[in-house]
C-alpha positions as CSV (number, residue, x, y, z in Angstrom):
1,M,-5.5,-33.5,-38.5
2,K,-7.0,-37.1,-36.8
3,F,-7.1,-35.2,-33.6
4,F,-9.4,-32.1,-35.1
5,T,-12.4,-34.6,-36.3
6,D,-12.8,-36.8,-33.2
7,Y,-16.0,-35.9,-31.6
8,T,-14.6,-36.2,-27.5
9,N,-10.9,-34.1,-28.6
10,L,-13.6,-31.1,-29.7
11,A,-15.3,-31.4,-26.9
12,L,-12.3,-31.2,-24.5
13,I,-11.1,-28.5,-26.4
14,A,-14.4,-27.4,-26.0
15,I,-14.8,-27.5,-22.0
16,V,-11.1,-25.9,-22.1
17,L,-12.2,-22.8,-24.4
18,I,-15.4,-22.1,-22.0
19,S,-13.3,-22.5,-18.5
20,G,-11.0,-20.3,-19.7
21,G,-13.3,-17.9,-21.2
22,L,-14.9,-18.1,-17.0
23,L,-12.1,-17.3,-16.2
24,L,-10.9,-14.1,-16.9
25,W,-15.0,-13.3,-17.1
26,P,-13.7,-11.1,-13.3
27,S,-10.5,-9.0,-14.4
28,L,-12.5,-8.1,-18.4
29,R,-15.1,-7.2,-16.3
30,R,-13.8,-4.8,-13.3
31,R,-12.3,-1.8,-16.0
32,G,-9.6,-1.4,-14.3
33,G,-11.7,-0.3,-10.7
34,L,-10.6,-0.8,-7.7
35,S,-12.0,-2.6,-4.6
36,A,-12.1,-0.3,-1.0
37,T,-9.0,-1.9,-0.2
38,D,-7.3,-2.0,-3.4
39,A,-7.8,1.6,-2.5
40,T,-6.4,1.6,1.2
41,Q,-3.6,0.2,-0.2
42,L,-3.0,2.5,-2.7
43,I,-4.1,5.7,0.1
44,N,-2.1,4.0,2.9
45,R,1.1,3.3,0.8
46,R,1.5,5.4,-2.6
47,N,0.0,8.8,-0.6
48,A,-2.9,8.7,-3.3
49,V,-4.9,11.7,-4.0
50,V,-9.0,11.4,-3.4
51,L,-10.7,13.7,-5.3
52,D,-14.5,12.9,-4.4
53,L,-16.4,14.4,-7.5
54,R,-19.7,13.9,-5.5
55,P,-22.5,16.5,-4.9
56,A,-20.7,19.1,-1.6
57,A,-24.2,18.6,0.0
58,D,-23.7,15.0,-0.1
59,F,-19.2,14.9,0.3
60,A,-21.2,16.7,4.3
61,A,-22.3,13.4,4.9
62,G,-19.7,11.3,4.7
63,H,-16.6,11.2,2.9
64,L,-13.1,8.7,2.3
65,P,-10.5,10.5,5.5
66,A,-7.8,12.2,3.3
67,A,-10.3,13.1,1.0
68,R,-11.0,16.7,-1.4
69,H,-14.2,17.4,-2.6
70,L,-15.0,18.4,-6.5
71,E,-17.5,19.2,-8.6
72,L,-17.5,17.0,-11.1
73,A,-18.5,20.0,-13.5
74,D,-15.0,21.6,-12.2
75,L,-13.4,18.8,-12.5
76,K,-11.3,19.9,-16.1
77,A,-11.2,23.9,-14.9
78,K,-9.1,23.1,-11.1
79,I,-7.8,19.4,-11.7
80,L,-4.4,20.6,-11.7
81,Q,-4.5,23.4,-8.9
82,L,-5.4,20.1,-6.8
83,V,-3.3,18.2,-7.6
84,K,0.2,19.6,-8.4
85,N,2.5,16.1,-9.2
86,K,1.7,14.3,-12.2
87,S,2.9,11.5,-10.9
88,N,1.1,10.5,-7.9
89,P,-1.6,8.2,-8.0
90,V,-5.1,9.9,-8.2
91,L,-8.3,7.7,-6.2
92,L,-11.6,9.1,-7.9
93,V,-14.2,8.2,-5.7
94,C,-18.7,9.7,-7.1
95,Q,-21.6,7.0,-5.4
96,T,-21.3,4.4,-7.2
97,G,-18.5,4.7,-10.1
98,Q,-19.9,5.4,-13.0
99,Q,-19.1,9.0,-13.1
100,S,-15.7,7.8,-11.9
101,S,-15.9,6.0,-14.7
102,R,-16.3,8.9,-17.2
103,A,-13.7,11.6,-15.1
104,A,-11.3,9.2,-15.2
105,N,-10.1,9.9,-18.9
106,T,-10.5,13.9,-18.4
107,V,-7.9,14.0,-15.8
108,R,-5.5,11.6,-17.8
109,E,-5.8,14.2,-20.6
110,A,-4.9,16.6,-18.4
111,G,-1.6,14.7,-17.9
112,Y,-1.7,13.0,-15.6
113,A,0.3,9.4,-15.2
114,E,-1.8,6.8,-12.8
115,V,-5.5,7.5,-12.5
116,H,-7.9,5.0,-10.6
117,V,-11.9,4.6,-10.0
118,L,-13.1,3.4,-6.8
119,E,-15.2,0.5,-8.1
120,G,-18.4,1.0,-6.6
121,G,-18.1,4.2,-5.9
122,M,-19.5,5.3,-1.8
123,S,-21.7,2.5,-1.7
124,A,-19.4,-0.3,-1.7
125,W,-16.7,1.5,0.4
126,Q,-19.9,1.7,3.2
127,R,-21.0,-1.1,2.7
128,A,-17.4,-3.3,2.6
129,G,-17.4,-1.2,6.6
130,M,-14.6,1.8,5.5
131,P,-14.0,5.1,8.3
132,V,-16.5,7.7,6.1
133,V,-15.4,11.0,7.7
134,K,-18.6,13.6,8.5
135,Q,-18.0,17.4,9.1
136,G,-14.7,16.5,10.8
137,V,-15.6,13.0,12.8
138,A,-13.7,10.1,11.7
139,K,-17.1,7.0,11.7
């Protein structure tokens, strides 16, 4: 019990707890989204199906290579038609990542085992300098 009554030891314990919390903070804050680099690896290595949930005009202005367009409002009704194999990973993309995060639960409820969200959405993808397809031409 002497260990816990010494102020020096209490200060060291506090430092350990605070530093541990600061080290864990980025992983807790991430909320399961994939960075642009991680998303590219998922697409290339595991043949993930990319669903772009943005409006048609935004999709036409630029989207990920091999992305399929699906309006967010039609997600529940058409997900089974677009992604036949429920064991394939699904990557959801919107402009900022917020709509995709909410839509991920709908896709999971439809029975898909592995659902991912592009963290930061198309905005983060473009900031990372990743390729964008614009009306059939890669940029």
